[in-house]
C-alpha positions as CSV (number, residue, x, y, z in Angstrom):
1,X,94.8,88.6,94.8
2,X,95.5,91.9,93.2
3,X,97.1,94.8,94.9
4,X,94.0,96.9,94.2
5,X,91.9,94.3,96.1
6,X,94.3,94.2,99.0
7,X,94.4,98.0,99.3
8,X,90.6,98.1,99.1
9,X,90.4,95.5,102.0
10,X,92.9,97.5,104.0
11,X,91.0,100.8,103.4
12,X,87.7,99.1,104.4
13,X,89.2,97.7,107.6
14,X,91.8,100.4,108.4
15,X,90.9,101.0,112.1
16,X,90.8,97.3,113.0
17,X,94.1,96.6,111.2
18,X,95.8,99.6,112.8
19,X,94.6,98.5,116.2
20,X,95.8,95.0,115.5
21,X,99.2,96.3,114.6
22,X,99.5,98.4,117.7
23,X,98.4,95.5,120.0
24,X,100.9,93.3,118.2
25,X,103.7,95.8,119.0
26,X,102.6,96.2,122.6
27,X,102.6,92.4,123.0
28,X,106.1,91.9,121.5
29,X,107.7,94.6,123.7
30,X,105.8,93.4,126.7
31,X,107.1,89.9,126.1
32,X,110.7,91.1,126.0
33,X,110.2,93.2,129.1
34,X,108.7,90.2,131.0
35,X,111.0,87.5,129.8
36,X,114.3,89.4,129.4
37,X,117.1,87.3,128.1
38,X,114.8,84.2,128.0
39,X,112.7,85.9,125.3
40,X,112.1,84.1,122.1
41,X,113.9,86.8,120.2
42,X,113.4,85.5,116.6
43,X,109.7,85.2,117.3
44,X,109.6,88.7,118.7
45,X,111.5,90.2,115.8
46,X,109.3,88.4,113.2
47,X,106.1,89.5,115.1
48,X,107.4,93.1,115.5
49,X,108.4,93.3,111.9
50,X,105.0,92.0,110.8
51,X,103.2,94.7,112.7
52,X,105.5,97.3,111.2
53,X,104.7,96.1,107.7
54,X,100.9,96.3,108.5
55,X,101.2,99.7,110.1
56,X,103.4,101.0,107.3
57,X,101.0,99.9,104.6
58,X,98.1,101.5,106.5
59,X,100.0,104.8,106.9
60,X,101.0,104.8,103.3
61,X,97.5,104.4,102.1
62,X,96.4,107.2,104.4
63,X,99.2,109.3,102.9
64,X,100.6,109.9,106.4
65,X,104.3,110.5,105.7
66,X,105.4,110.7,109.3
67,X,103.9,107.3,110.3
68,X,105.0,105.7,107.0
69,X,108.6,106.7,107.7
70,X,108.4,105.7,111.4
71,X,107.1,102.3,110.7
72,X,109.3,101.7,107.6
73,X,112.2,102.4,110.0
74,X,110.8,99.7,112.3
75,X,110.8,97.3,109.3
76,X,114.5,98.0,108.8
77,X,115.2,97.5,112.5
78,X,113.2,94.3,112.4
79,X,115.3,92.9,109.5
80,X,118.5,93.7,111.4
81,X,117.0,92.2,114.6
82,X,116.1,89.0,112.7
83,X,119.6,88.8,111.1
84,X,121.1,89.1,114.6
85,X,118.7,86.7,116.3
86,X,119.5,84.2,113.4
87,X,123.2,84.9,113.9
88,X,123.5,86.0,110.3
89,X,125.4,89.1,111.5
90,X,127.6,89.4,114.5
91,X,127.0,91.0,117.8
């Protein structure tokens, strides 16, 4: 599938995709809050980073610089979180 088609799909479903990303983020933080140290941290980081990718893409297509930067930051935090959860980098 071409990038043009993906962007067209995102544009035509922007509100649903953004709400999905926000609900994903709420769910991942709620899971950590409820389960604490017993949280499935790798799952949480993968899930949280996925919503950040979705929200960054939506914000970039809307040309919203602030939300693009904010969610791109969350992608970077997610990569670090996955590396830590996978013990690729130390604590």
